[in-house]
C-alpha positions in Angstrom: -14.5 -1.7 -3.3 -12.4 -3.5 -0.5 -12.0 -1.3 2.3 -9.3 -1.1 4.7 -11.6 -2.2 7.5 -12.9 -5.3 5.5 -9.2 -6.1 4.7 -8.3 -5.8 8.3 -11.1 -8.0 9.5 -10.4 -10.7 6.7 -6.6 -10.5 8.0 -7.6 -10.9 11.7 -10.1 -13.6 10.8 -7.5 -15.7 9.1 -4.7 -15.2 11.7 -7.4 -16.4 14.3 -8.1 -19.6 12.2 -4.3 -20.4 11.8 -3.6 -19.7 15.6 -6.7 -22.1 16.6 -5.5 -24.8 14.4 -1.8 -24.6 14.6 -1.7 -27.7 16.9 -3.9 -29.8 14.4 -1.8 -28.8 11.3 2.1 -28.9 12.2 3.1 -27.2 9.1 6.2 -24.9 8.7 4.5 -23.3 6.0 1.4 -22.2 7.7 3.2 -21.0 10.5 5.3 -18.7 8.4 2.0 -17.7 6.6 0.5 -16.5 9.9 3.5 -14.6 10.9 3.5 -13.1 7.5 -0.2 -12.0 7.9 0.6 -10.7 11.5 3.2 -8.4 10.0 1.0 -7.4 7.3 -1.6 -6.4 9.8 0.9 -4.4 11.7 1.9 -2.6 8.8 -1.4 -1.8 7.7 -2.1 -0.5 11.2 0.8 1.7 11.0 0.0 3.0 7.8 -3.4 3.8 8.9 -2.1 5.6 11.9 0.3 7.8 9.9 -2.6 8.9 7.6 -4.7 9.8 10.6 -1.8 12.0 11.9 -1.0 13.6 8.6 
């Protein structure tokens, strides 16, 4: 089963690759994907923080 930590790590790795290669691949779609993944990661962290508080 996929854990939240594994999902977070996969998202972070993907974002890092997209950031490192963004000058090589000047794609609006890849930039938008990177931003959506960052938003998703932030939402995951927010949701996790709320679970820990509750």
